[in-house]
C-alpha positions in Angstrom: 97.9 -16.6 16.7 99.4 -16.4 13.2 100.0 -12.7 11.4 100.5 -11.6 7.4 102.4 -8.8 6.0 100.8 -6.6 4.1 102.1 -2.9 2.8 100.2 0.6 1.9 100.3 0.9 -1.7 98.2 4.5 -0.7 95.6 6.7 0.5 92.4 7.9 -0.2 91.9 12.0 -0.3 88.2 12.7 0.4 86.2 15.1 1.3 85.0 13.6 4.3 87.9 13.8 7.3 85.3 11.9 9.6 83.7 8.2 10.2 80.7 10.3 10.7 80.8 11.7 8.4 80.6 8.7 6.1 77.7 7.4 3.9 77.9 3.9 5.0 78.4 2.6 1.3 79.7 4.4 -1.5 76.3 4.3 -3.1 74.1 6.3 -0.5 76.2 9.7 -1.0 79.9 9.3 -1.1 81.7 12.6 -3.0 84.2 11.6 -5.4 87.8 11.5 -3.7 91.0 10.6 -5.4 93.7 7.5 -4.3 96.9 8.3 -4.4 99.6 5.6 -5.0 103.0 5.5 -3.5 106.0 6.2 -5.9 107.1 2.7 -5.2 103.5 1.5 -6.4 102.6 3.4 -9.4 103.9 1.0 -12.1 100.9 -0.8 -11.4 98.4 1.4 -12.6 99.6 0.7 -16.4 96.2 -0.6 -18.5 93.9 1.4 -15.3 91.8 4.4 -17.9 88.6 6.2 -17.1 85.3 4.0 -17.4 87.1 0.8 -15.3 85.0 -0.4 -12.3 87.8 -1.5 -10.1 87.9 -2.8 -6.3 89.4 -1.1 -3.8 91.2 -2.5 -0.1 91.5 -0.4 2.4 92.9 -0.5 5.9 90.0 1.0 8.2 92.5 2.1 10.5 89.4 4.0 12.7 87.8 1.3 13.6 87.7 -1.2 16.7 89.2 -4.4 16.2 87.4 -6.2 19.7 83.8 -6.3 18.0 82.6 -9.5 17.3 78.8 -8.8 17.5 76.8 -6.1 16.1 73.6 -4.5 14.9 73.6 -4.2 11.5 73.9 -0.5 9.8 74.1 0.4 13.8 70.5 0.2 13.9 69.1 -1.0 17.4 66.2 -2.1 16.2 67.8 -4.6 13.6 69.3 -7.7 16.6 72.9 -8.9 17.4 74.7 -10.4 14.6 78.8 -11.7 14.0 80.5 -8.7 11.9 81.2 -11.8 9.5 77.8 -11.8 8.1 78.0 -8.3 8.0 79.8 -4.6 6.0 80.8 -3.4 9.3 83.6 -1.5 9.2 84.4 -2.6 13.1 86.0 -6.2 12.8 89.3 -8.1 13.3 90.7 -7.4 10.1 88.9 -4.2 9.2 89.4 -4.6 5.7 87.3 -2.4 4.1 86.0 -3.3 -0.2 85.2 -0.6 -2.4 83.9 -1.0 -6.1 84.2 2.2 -7.3 84.5 3.2 -11.2 88.0 5.0 -12.8 86.9 9.0 -13.6 90.9 9.8 -15.0 93.8 8.8 -13.7 96.9 11.5 -13.4 100.4 9.6 -13.3 100.2 8.7 -9.8 96.8 9.3 -8.5 93.7 8.0 -9.9 90.1 9.8 -9.6 87.2 7.1 -8.3 83.5 7.1 -7.3 81.9 7.2 -5.3 84.0 5.6 -2.1 83.0 6.5 1.8 86.5 5.5 3.0 87.7 9.1 5.0 90.9 11.4 3.9 93.6 9.3 5.0 92.6 6.1 4.6 95.0 3.6 3.9 95.4 1.6 0.1 96.0 -1.7 0.3 95.6 -2.9 -3.0 93.6 -2.4 -6.5 92.5 -5.3 -8.2 89.8 -4.5 -12.1 86.6 -5.9 -11.9 85.3 -8.0 -14.9 82.9 -7.9 -16.6 81.7 -10.6 -14.9 82.1 -9.8 -11.4 78.4 -8.1 -12.0 
């Protein structure tokens, strides 16, 4: 098996403190949160402003990594599917994708909404969404 290296660039600071308390998707009642960026990456925030749409990539640090099939959305009434056909957090590489709006930018942190990531979730990248990203 090959490996890759990714640096944590920040963390989510949220009122959500457990996976059980988090909605499955941000648009299902997730709260606003802060994305706090580590000092060595703050320069990467230059140009991000309130109103921007971002894709936040997180490392779902509490996810199980040995799961290959799941009931979509955890519903046992739905037939099992491969994790790559779902948005399930439990997967070999538990990378979370979160489409958010920037509410404000303050030096080393961004107020974002909505995001279903729990408090302390590591952030591995931030990407601006273009109007053509739908």
